[in-house]
Structures are given as C-alpha cells and as structure tokens.
Kinemage of the C-alpha trace (Angstrom):
@kinemage 1
@onewidth
@group {chain A} dominant
@subgroup {mainchain}
@vectorlist {calphas} color= white
{ca met a 1} P 0.000 0.000 0.000
{ca met a 2} L 1.446 3.364 -1.038
{ca pro a 3} L 1.244 6.361 1.369
{ca thr a 4} L -0.735 8.665 -0.914
{ca ala a 5} L -2.293 10.939 1.708
{ca val a 6} L 0.983 12.336 3.098
{ca ser a 7} L 0.564 15.777 1.531
{ca leu a 8} L -3.214 15.903 1.814
{ca asp a 9} L -3.132 17.834 5.090
{ca gly a 10} L -0.755 20.496 3.734
{ca ala a 11} L -2.861 21.126 0.650
{ca phe a 12} L -6.036 21.243 2.723
{ca leu a 13} L -4.593 23.736 5.233
{ca thr a 14} L -3.078 26.079 2.661
{ca his a 15} L -6.107 26.151 0.362
{ca ser a 16} L -8.886 26.327 2.939
{ca gln a 17} L -10.916 29.263 4.162
{ca his a 18} L -12.181 29.976 7.639
{ca met a 19} L -14.574 32.622 8.836
{ca val a 20} L -13.082 34.974 11.426
{ca lys a 21} L -14.822 37.411 13.712
{ca ile a 22} L -13.167 40.817 13.770
{ca pro a 23} L -13.771 42.542 17.101
{ca thr a 24} L -14.992 46.097 17.315
{ca lys a 25} L -12.522 48.921 17.954
{ca glu a 26} L -14.018 49.421 21.405
{ca ala a 27} L -13.432 45.761 22.327
{ca val a 28} L -9.837 45.954 21.081
{ca asp a 29} L -9.204 49.181 23.003
{ca gln a 30} L -10.497 47.545 26.201
{ca phe a 31} L -8.274 44.489 25.665
{ca leu a 32} L -4.980 46.119 24.621
{ca pro a 33} L -2.981 48.730 26.528
{ca pro a 34} L -2.448 52.147 24.893
{ca tyr a 35} L 0.230 52.153 22.186
{ca asn a 36} L 2.969 54.670 22.895
{ca pro a 37} L 6.033 53.915 20.753
{ca lys a 38} L 9.426 54.927 22.124
{ca val a 39} L 10.603 56.092 18.699
{ca lys a 40} L 8.339 57.851 16.227
{ca leu a 41} L 9.341 58.168 12.594
{ca asp a 42} L 9.146 61.642 11.118
{ca pro a 43} L 9.190 61.860 7.305
{ca asp a 44} L 10.364 65.483 7.503
{ca asn a 45} L 13.367 64.482 9.634
{ca pro a 46} L 14.481 60.978 8.544
{ca val a 47} L 16.958 59.155 10.755
{ca ser a 48} L 18.629 55.762 10.742
{ca ile a 49} L 17.694 53.842 13.874
{ca ala a 50} L 20.127 50.911 13.723
{ca pro a 51} L 22.582 51.188 10.877
{ca gln a 52} L 24.206 47.922 9.865
{ca ala a 53} L 27.425 49.677 8.854
{ca thr a 54} L 28.898 52.881 10.203
{ca arg a 55} L 31.623 55.038 8.694
{ca thr a 56} L 33.993 54.318 11.552
{ca gly a 57} L 33.408 50.562 11.495
{ca ser a 58} L 33.510 49.491 7.870
{ca trp a 59} L 34.451 52.434 5.631
{ca arg a 60} L 38.212 52.286 6.127
C-alpha cells in the first residue's frame, strides 16, 4: 500500500478558508494597553535607527 495521503493535510490547510470574527474597535481598546512607541518616525526628519554599517566601522 502506497502512502498517498501524506501531503493531503498540507494542501487542505493552505487552500482552505475559515470565517473569522473581527472585534470592534471598542473591544480591542479595552483588551490592549495604549500604544505609545518609544521612537516615532518623522518623514520630515528621517533618521537611521540601527545602521548595519557605520563610517567608523567598515568604511576604512
């Protein structure tokens, strides 16, 4: 007997649909704490927040 149903679960999970209930904004606001980011991006004053290469480290 050949194992023919090995990939059946993967195809079923990736091609299936499931109904989801999206909560109201009020319910989400009651559940989550207020969002106050430590760093806010400003398009008028762009900055680099974690450069991968600096002039002193790799531009020698």
